[in-house]
Structure formats: C-alpha cells, structure tokens
N, C-alpha and C positions, 0 to 999 in steps of 0.2 A: 558372647563377643558383641560389642556395640555395632549397630547397623551404620553404614556410611551415610552421611547427610544426603538428603535428596538434592538433585541438581537444581540450581536456582532457575526459575522460569524467566525467559526473556521478556522484558517489558515491551508491550506492543503499542501500536498507535491507538488502539481502543482504550488501553489503560490511561494513556495521556489525555484522551478526550474526556474520559470519566473524571479524572483528577482535576482537569481545568474547567469542567462543566460546559463543554462545547461539543459540537459534532465532530466525527472523524473527518468529514469534509473540510471543516475549519482547520483542523490540525494539518491536514495535507496541504492546504493553501499556504499556511505559515512555513511549512518545511520547504515548499517550492518557491517561496517568495512571490506567490501568485497574486494577481489583482483581486481585491475584495476582502483582504484580511485587514481589519481596522487596527490601529495602534493598540487599543485596549485588548483586542483578541490576541494580537501577537504577544503582548506582555504576559497574558494569562497562560498561553500555550508554552512560551519559552520558560516561564517559571516552572510549569509542570514537568517539562522535559528535564530541567536541571534537578528538580527534587527527586524524580524517579530514576534518573540516570538513563534515559531512553537514548538508544542509538538506532538509526534506520537500518533495516536489513539490506545489505548490498544486493542479495539475490532478488529481493522484492523490487528494489529500485531498477534492477536490470529488466524485470518484466515490464516495468513502466517506461522503459526506453533509455534509462541513464543509470550508470553505476558509479560515476565520479571517480573512476580509476583510469590511470594512464599507464600503459605498458611500455617499458624501455628495454630494448634488447641490446646487449653488449656482446661483442665477439669474444672477449677475454677479460675476466674480472681481475687478472693479475697486472694489467697495464694501468699504471696510475694516471695516465692522461684521461681515461674515461671517468675518473672521480671528479676531475675538473668540469667535465661536461655535465655530469649528474648534479653537481653543485649549482650550475647555471639553470638547469631544468627546475630544481627544487626552489631556487630563488624566485623564478618567474611564476611558479604555481603557488608560492606563499600567499596566504590571504584568500585563496580560493578553496572550494570544497574538494578539490581533486587530490587523490593520493597516488603516489608513484609505486608501481610494482616492477621489480627488476628481474631479468632472467638472462643467463649467458648461453650463447649458442655454440661455444667451444670451437669456433672458427670452422664450422662445417655447414654445408647447405642442408644436410639432413637435420642437424640440430636446429637450424633456423626455421625449418618447416615445422618442427615439433613446437617450438616456442611461439611462433606467430599463429599457428592453428589454436594453441591453447589460449592465447590472448583473445582471439576472435570468439572462440567457444564460450569464454567467460564474459562476453558482452562488454569488454573494455571500451570506453568512449573514444579512445584514440591510441595510436602507437607511435613511438619514436624508434627507428631502427638505425643503429650506429654501425657504419661501414659494413652493410650486409653483403654477403657473397651471392645472394639469391638473384636469379635471372631477372631482367627488366620485366618480362612478361608476368612472372609471379609477383613481383613488387606491385604491378598495376592491378593484379587480381586482389591482393591484400588491400590496396587502397580503395578498391570498389566496395570492399566489405566493411572497412573501418577507416576513419580519417587517419592519414599517415604522413609522417615527415621522415625523410631519409637524410641522415647525417653522413658526410664524408664522400658520398658518391657524386661524381661530376656530371652525370647525365641528367637531361631535362625530361620531364614527363608532364602530360596533361592530367595525370591522375593523382600525383603526390607532390608535396613541396620538398625542397632540398635546402640544406645548409652545408657549406663546405669552406675550407680554407683554400686560398690560392696556392696550392702545393707546388705548382710550376715555378711561381715567383719565389716561394720560400726556398726551394732547392737552389735557385740562382743566387740568393743572398749568401748562402753558405759558401758556394764555390767562389763568389766574388771576394768574400772575406778572406778565404784561404789563399786565393791568388794574390791579393794585395799584400799578404804576409810573405810572399815569395815562393809559395809552394807550387810545384808543377805536377808531381806525382800524387794527385788527389784521388783516392779510391772511394767507392761507394758500396755500402751494404744494403741491398734491396730485399724486399719480400718477393719470393719467387711467384710468378704468375704466368699462366699460359692461355687462359680464357680470353678470346678476342674482345669481348665486350668489357670485361673487367680491366683489360689492358688500357682501355681508353677512359674508364670511369673511376677506378679505385685510386685512393690517395697514394698508395705505395708506387703504383705504376706511373702516376703523374709526376711524383717526385723524381723517379728515376729518369723520366724524360727531361725534366727540368735540369737535372744534373748533366746529362749528355749535352743538352743545348748550351748550357752555361760554359761547360768545358770547351766546346768548339768556339763559342763567342770570345773566350779569353785566349784563343790560340793554343789550347791544350788538348785538342782532339786526339792526338797520338797517345796521350796518357790516360785516356778513358779506361777505367778498370773497375769492374763490378763483380762483387761476390754475391751470388743469389742464394739466400737462405730463407729465414723467416723473421717476422717482426716480433722476436722474443729475445730474452737475455741469452738463451742458448744459441739462437741464430746469430747474435752478435759475436759470441765467443767463437763459434765455428767459422764464421765469415772472416774474422780476424786471423785465425790460424791459417786459413787459406791464403790470405793476402800476405802474411809474413813469409810464406813459403815461396813467393814469387822470386825470380832471379834478381829483380830490383824491387824491393819492398817500397810501399808508399811512404811518403813523409807526412801525409795527412789522411785521415779516414772520416768520411761523412756517413754517419749511421742514420738510416732512414727514420728512426724514432729514438727517443731517449732511453726506452727500455732496451733497445739494441745497443746503444752506446754503453750501457752498464756491462754488457757482455764483452764489448771491445776493451774496456778498461781492465776487466778481469783477465782477458787473454794476454794483454800487454804485460800485466803484472806477472803472470805465469812464465812469460818469456824473458823476464828480467828487464823489461822496458817500462817507461812511464810516459804520461802525457802532461805537458807538451815537450818535455826534454828530448824525447826520442821521436815521438810521432804525435802530431796534433790530432785532436778528436773533437768532432762536433755532432750534436744530435738534432732532434726535431720534436717539438711539443712543448718545451719549457715546463715540464712537470715540476712538482714541488721539490723532489730530490735533486733536480738539476741545479737549484740555487743553494743546496746544502753546502756549507763551507768546504769540507774536506773533498767534495766532488767538484763543485764550481764548473759545471759543464757549459761550454758555449753551445747554443741551441737556437732554434727558431721558435718564437712565441706565436702560436696560432690561436691564442685566446680561447682556450677550451670553455671557460665560464661563459664567454659571450656566445660561443656556438650553442651552448645549452639553452641560454635565455632566448636566443632567436628561434631555436627549434620548438621550445614550449610555446612561445608567442604565436608562431605560425600554426601550431596544432590547435590552440584555443580558437584562433580565427577560423580554422577549417571546421572545427566542431560546431561553431556558431553558424557558419555559412559554407556549406559543402559545395555550393555551386560557383563560388568565386574562382577566378583564374588562378592557377598555381603560381607560386612565387619561388624564385631561386635566389638565395642569399649567398654571396661569396665574400669572405672576410680577407682583409689584407694582412699578411704576416709581417712580423718585425724580427730583427736580429737581436739576440741577447748575448753579448760577448762576455765571456768569463775566462777562467784560467787554463782551460784545457787546450786552448789554441794560442800559438805564439809565432813570432817571425822565424823563418827558416834559418838555421845557422849558416854561417858563411861557407863552411866546408860540408858538402852534402853528397859525397860519393859521386862527384862528376856530373851533377845536374847542371852546373854552369849557370845558375840563376843570377840575376842582377840583385843588388841590395833590396830588401823588402820595403814596402811602403807601409806606414802605420795605418791600421784599420780605422775607418771613419765612423763606424757604428759607436753609439754611446754605450759604455759598459753597463750591464744590468746588475743590480744588487751589489 
C-alpha cells in the first residue's frame, strides 16, 4: 500500500532570508514596514515571499505583540441586520492587514463570556462587541485587556468606544408616521428586558421608551400597548398572536426589529389577515429583505453599514493610540416608507379617527 505523502513543511522567515540573500532581521523589517529597509531590500524580500508562498505565523506574530486579527461578537447570526454591520466593518478594514474573526454569543451572558475570553486568549488586536448583554463592569475589564468598541449600547465609558443608532428618535419616526396615517391603536412588540442597566442602555429598551414617549406626544397615551417577547421571528409571531387576542386589536403594529416584523406578517397570514389591508406593520433596521418587493416593509434605516465602518474606524484608532479619550458615535435614523403601512380605513370599529394625513417621508426603493 503506498505511503501517504509527507506533510508539506511550512515556509519560515529563515527560508525567505536565504532565498533573498539577506538576514532574517532584514526580512522582519520588511514584514513590519519598519524603518531601515531600503527599496532594493524590500523588492528582494517581497519577491522571495511571493516565490516561496510565505505566510507569517499568526501565533508568532502574537508573541511579538500583534496578530492582525479583529474579533467581532454577534448576539445572533440569524438576524440579517448584523450582516450589514459586518459589511461596514469589512469595508473599513479593506486594504489593511487585519482579518475579521466572527463568533456568536447565542444571546446569553455565559456565551459572551466564553467568546470574549477566547478572543483575549488568542491575542486578538481588538474586539467589536455588538449589542452585548455583559455588565458594564465586565465590558470595562475586557476593554482593559484589549482595545474594544461596543455597538448598540447607549452607555458611555472611559474604557471603550461606542457606536449606536438614535433608537429613541427612530421609534418616534415610526409612531409619527402611523399617527399621520390616522392610526390610534398602535401596538409595539419589544424584546423583554428586566436588568436595570440594560433597560437604560440596550437598543430594544430605548426603542420601547421612544415608542411610549411618542405615543404620549401624539395624544395616544391611552392606546399604549406592548407585547414583550424576543427580537426573533418567533418573538414577532407570538407577540402578534397576543395582540390579536386583545378585546380591541391594534390597527398598526410597530415591530422592534425587521426580523420581528417577519414573524408579525407570518402571524397575520395565519389569522387570515394581511398588511396593510387589515393591520399596518412597521419594522426597524432596514435589512435587505425589507426592500424585497413581495415584502416591501416600512422600517427605520439605522445605517448598519455606517455603524460597522464607524466601529472599525474607532477600533483602529484605539489600537494605534490606546490612551486617547473614548468616543461615542450616535447616528441619526431615517424612515423608509414602503407598502406595509397605509392610511387607516374610514370605518375602523369605532375608533372615531379624523381622516388621515398623507405621510411626509419620502418612499424608499
């Protein structure tokens, strides 16, 4: 029986130095773009690297203090909004030596602890944590160990940078749009939260607060109606079933995320209803499928790509200068009006609304 081929030996910096006819110190300078490497030396070393197919060892680079890896932690890989954020991160890091490694925390503090510990143990140069559940104290411990940017959380820290959408304003945009269309019974599906810190910092909690405030501002405080489930498609489905069972069902539902709105539409279909003929539906995130013709979901655009580019930019700045003051970036959301929202019909089961006003937002797509 033929013997299996021997494994190919990894090309080392010593091989490159011998092939180029220079010292290993010279090769190291070229790899680090360090001062003292002449154009002729760089040309010889780069040619040797290409001819031999040399790739620096990530573990060896880590021992020298840099691995050129960025860790990105997601709460849930099924939410398509996070793909937009990742696209922005990748675009900002394009042209650099940094590589992105992604891990999901499964929406749990335990999962987050495992992921962040693994990133730190592997000497990643920086981490971007998207909507982490972790306590502020632990986030600051992470930031003391590795440059950190937190996405989605609204709290400020002297240890880490933050990037967030103005979720309070965004929720108000949806309520104002639905109120202008004549709706009064506007319900909201939120992600259930009890932790007092997360109730002030997490995007889901801020959106729920923005909904309540906007309802009161439009004189609709008595119609505030919230189904508290999860920011998942299943959460949207269960929340809608709960709302439809009310003595007076809502005429409009504001789902806290586009993925939740998908569950809302599914539940409406199961009940023999549709949007907007029976109930108007709005989401939040402006994910790719929201603009898909058969869905055409009215939603809030929080510029996920821009969130990602800002997060990566801040992280590179933090890696370069860890002593600079922390920065907090807050982006302004916009309304994307599509076909799942419409004026309230004249006969609405006794709501007694005045004729609706045409929405002022410019339709998207």
